[in-house]
N, C-alpha and C positions, 0 to 999 in steps of 0.2 A: 546584478542579474544572477538568478539561481536557476539551474536546470535540473529537472528530475527525469531520469531515463529508466523506463521499465524494460524488463526482459523476462522470458520464461513462459510466456503464454503459448497456447497451442490447442490441439485437439487430443482429447483423451477419452477413453471409454469409461462408462460409469463404473465406479468403484476404484478407479485409478487415482494417481497422484500427479501433482505438478508443483513446482516451486517457482514462485515469482520473486524477482529481485528488483530493487530500485536503488539507483545511485544518484546522490546529490552532488552537484558541482557548482562552482561559482564563488562569489565573494559574500561571505556572511560571518557573523560573530559566532552563532551557535545554531544548532538544529534542536528544536524542542520536541513536540509530539510529531510522530510520523504515523502514517496509517495507509490503509487500503480501502477504497470505495469501489463499488461496482454499479454498472448501469446495464440492465437487461432490457431487451426489446419490450416496449410497451409499459415499462415500469419506471419509477423514479429512482434516482441514484440513492444507494443506501450504503451506510457504513458497514464495512466488513470487520475490520479490526484496527485498533490503534495501540501504539506503544510510546510511553514517555521516554525522555532521555534517561530516566532512572530505572526503566525496565517495567514499569507498571503497564499491564495490558488490559484491553477491553475488547470484547467480541460481540458480534451480533448473535442472538440466540440461535439463528439458523445454522451457524457454523461452529458453535461451541463443541469441543470434543473432536472436531475434524480438521480444523485449521489452526495453525500456530504461527504467530507473528514474532519476529525476532529482529534485532538490529545490531549493527557493528558500528559503534560510535566513532571508532578510529578511522573507519573507511567511509563514514557517512552513507551507510547503506541500510536498507530495511528489506526483510524477506518475508514471504508468506508461503509457508508449507501447507499445501492443500491435499488432504487425504480423503479417501472415501467420497470422491466427487460424484455429484448427482447432476442429472440434466438441468435441474433448476439453478445450478451454479453457473450455467452459461451466461456470460456477460463480458463487457469490457471492464477490466480491472484497472483502476487508476491509483497511482501513488500520490499521497498528499503529505506535505510537510509544513509545519509552522516554524518559521525561521526568524531568528533575531538578527537584525542588521544595525550597524552603527549609523546614527543620524545626528551629526554634530556631537553633542556631549551626552547623548542618551541612546538607548536601544529601543527600536521599534520592532514589532513582530509583524511579519507578513506571511501570507499563505501562498504556497506554490503547488502546482499540479503537474503531473506528468501527462503525456499524451494518451496513455492507456495501452493495454495489451489485451488481446482477445483470448478468452478461454471458452472453448466449446466442448460440451459434454453431450454427445448425441443420446437421444432416448431410444 
C-alpha cells in the first residue's frame, strides 16, 4: 500500500503564490515519475507538471513560466511552486506517482493518487 498526501492548498488572490507538497509513504521499491494534475469544475482532469526520478520536468503550456515542480527523492516528496496565480488555476490539485513494487522476483509499476487539495483563485 502506498499513500500520497497533499498539503498546501488554499485561497489566494490573483497574482499570488502557493506551494503544494505531496509526501509518499508505504512499502515500495522506488518512486519513478511524480506529478501534479488538476480538475477544475466542468473540465476534464489535466496534467499540470511531472518530474522523473532523474529530475526531468514537463509542464502544461498553461503553467509554463509560472509553476515549478521539484522533488526530494530522499524524503519521497514532490512540490509544486505556483506563482502568478490566475482565476483559471482554480481546481483540485492531485498528486500522482508511478511506483515500482516488488512482486515475486520482478518489479511492477503501479500508479497512485492522492486525494487532492483545493486551490482557489477568486476572479
